[in-house]
N, C-alpha and C positions, 0 to 999 in steps of 0.2 A: 242470597236467594237459594232455595233448595230445588234441585231437579230430581224427581223420582223417575226411575228408568226401568222399563219393562219390555222384554223382547222374547222372541223365539230363537235367538241366535245361539244359545248354548255357550259353554265356556271353553270348548276345545279349540276353536279357531280364534282369530285375532279380531273378530268383528266388534265385540263389546269393548275391548281395550282401545281399538282405534277410535270408536265414538267417544270414549272418555278423553282421549287425547285431543280430539277436535274441540270438545267442550272446554277443556283446560286451556287451550290456546286462546279461545275467545273470551271465556269467563273464568279466569284462574281462581277467583274467590268463591265461585259457586260450589256448594256441597252436593255431591251426587249420591243418592240412595238407590242401590240396586234392589228393586223390589223382587224381581226374578228374571232370569234369562233362560228358564227351563220350560217355558210354554212349548208344547210339542209343535214341531215345525208346521206352519200354515194354519194352525188351529185358532182361527180368529175368535170364535165364540168363547173358547176357554180363556183366551187372553182378555177378552172384554169382561168376563165374569170375575176374573182375578183382579183386574184393574179396579172394577167397581167395588168388590168386596173388601179390598185392602185400603180403599180411599179414606175411610174414617180414621185410620191409624197413621196416616201420612200427614206431614205438615203442609200448610197451604204454600203452593209454589207452582212450578212448572212440572207437568206430568208428560214425560216423553215415552210413548208407547209405539213399538214397531213390531207388528205381526202382519206381514205385507206380501201375501202371495201374488198380488196384482202389480208389484213394483214394475215400473217401466211401461205399464199399460195406460188405460184411460182414466183410472181412478185418480182423484185429486188429492194433493197434500193439504192438510188442514191445520189450523190453530183455532181452538174453541175456548172461549172464556165463559166461566160460570158465575153464578151469583155469590160465591164465596171468595172470589178473587183468584181462583185457580185458572191456569191455562193448560189445555191438553193439546199436545202436538203429535200428529201421526197421520196415517192414511184414512181416506174416506171409504172405509169398507165396513163400518159398523163398530169397529174396535173401541172407539172413544165414547160413543154415545151413552151406554148405560152408566158410565161414571160421570160424564159431563152433565147428564140430565138430573142427577141427584139433587143439585142445588139450583137447577134451571139454567139454560143456556142464555147468555146475554149478548154474545157476539161470535160470529164465525167468519174467518178469513181464509182465503186460499193462499198458500205459500207461493207467491209469484214475484216477490221483490228480490232481484238478484243480489242486492246489497247484503241480504241476510242468509245467503247460501254460499257454499264453496264455489270457487271460480269455475271449476269443471264438475258437472254433475253426471255421475255414472248412471247408466240405465238400470243397474241391478243393485245399487247400494245407496238408496236414498236415506237410509238411517245415518250414514256417515256424512253424505254430501248436502242433504237438505234438512232433515229433521233435527239432527244434533246441532247444527249451526243455529237454526231458528230457536231451539230451546235455550241455547247458550246466550243468544242476544236478548231473549226475553228475561233471562236471569240477570242480565246486565241492566235491565230497566227499560228496554225498548217496548213501546206500546204495541199491543197486538194489532192495532189498526194499521201500523206501518208495514206489516208483513205482506199485504196484498189486498185484492178487492174483496168486498163483502160477499157472503153467500147466504142464501135463505136456509135456515135450519131445517125447514120442512123438505128441502131438496136433498138432504144428506142420505147416504145409504144406511139402511137399518137392518139389523139382524133379525132373523125369525127366531124369537125366543120360545122354545117349546113350552106348552102348558100341560099340566097333568089332567087326565080324564078320570072321572069318578063313576063307579057303578055300585051296585048293591053291596058287594063284599070285596071290592078290589080297587086298586089305583093303577092306571096305566101311566107310568113315569118314563122319563128319559135320562140317560146318563149324560151328565154335563162335562165332567172332567175327572181325571184320575191323578191323585198325588203320588209322590215318590214312595210312599209306604204301601201303595196299592189300594188305598181307600177310594171309594167311588162316590162322588157328589152327585146328587139327583136334583131334579127340578121340583123339589118339594120343600116346604117349610114345616115346622112343627105344627102350625095350625092346620096345614093340609093333612098331616098324619092323624091329628086328633079328630078331624072331621070324619075320617074313615074309621074311627074307633081304635086307633093304634096309639097306645100309651105304654110307658115302661112296663115290661113283662109280657106284653101281647106277643103271641106266636104268629108268625107270618110265613107265607110261602113266596119265594122269589122265582119267577119264571122268565127265562131268557132263551130264545131260539129253541123252544121245546124242552129244554133242561129245567129241572126244578131243584131248588135248594131251600132248606128250612132255616129260619132265623128267628131271633127274638129282638124286640125293641128293648134297648138298654140305655141307661143313663150314662154309663162310662164303660170303658174297656174292662174295668175291674169287676163289673157285674157278670162277665162271661168267663168261661173256662178257656184256656188256650186251645185254639182251633175252632171255637164256636163262631158262627156267622151272626153278626149283629146289625141291626138298623139303629142309628143313633143320630142325635143332633150335633152337628159339627160346630167348630168355633165361629163360623159365620152364620149360624142359625139355619143352615140348610140340613136336610136329611141326607145321610150318607150310609153306605154299606161298607162293612169292614169285617175282617177276620181277626180275632184277638191273637196277636203274635203271628199273623199270617198275611197273605197277600190276596185280597178279595178280587182284585182286577185280573190276576193270573187265573184264578179258579173259574171266574165267570167269563173269561175272555172279553173283558170289558174294553170299550172304546167310546169316546164321546159321540153322542148322537144315537146310540143303540137304545132300543126300547127295553124297559124292564117292568114286568107286571108284578104287583105286590098284592097278594090275596090274604085276607085276615082268616086265620085258622081257629083261634080260640081266645078266650078272655085272658086278661093279665094274670100271670103267675107270679108267685113271690120271688123277688130277686135277692141274691145273697147280700 
């Protein structure tokens, strides 16, 4: 059985390695795929979007996700089974739902059975003491129903996913996350862009906190000169902002949740 592992732990500390060790002691034959441990600390929305976007490329198995600023508080630890036979393990803070709902939720359990946790559970490291053991036991074939009492899916915490707003010549979008290259993913799809008349070659103005930047809708980075700002469809079919061979997030002082206004300036121009 495969365990796909996503966190905001980073790689500088021992957190990821310790969770790997816990899994290996319980399920030595399980294969662990580290999806990423580079989610910015406490950024639940970014973690949820990455978990959901990468899901189609991951094997069916256990999906262990820990971005948990509420650790030790009242939030519940969960295991969620979906219609494809996957089980998602993590906190009840909205992190798991966008991915789990892709194939439909079939079962939700609260992690409450001490048999499937470490003997001592820290108040600050549930990834090691609660979530990793539960994922490992699931990988060993334990049925999700054995982990604890059932929960109503409608009672789970949900994230407020921002939606774009459209007017005559502009889109009011939201920055969702920033990758390590400084590219900024927006809450827009290609269909949203086309609805506003933005196709490859269209010139646009980006407005953020009173500052304005000019960009062009491009198919690829090769369509732009080094240093040009582009709007493009990324590999997960979302619209993103980038600078060819530069860092758009640094220039725009980007951070998840900030608004970005996109105004259409002119018709499509010929691309190289």
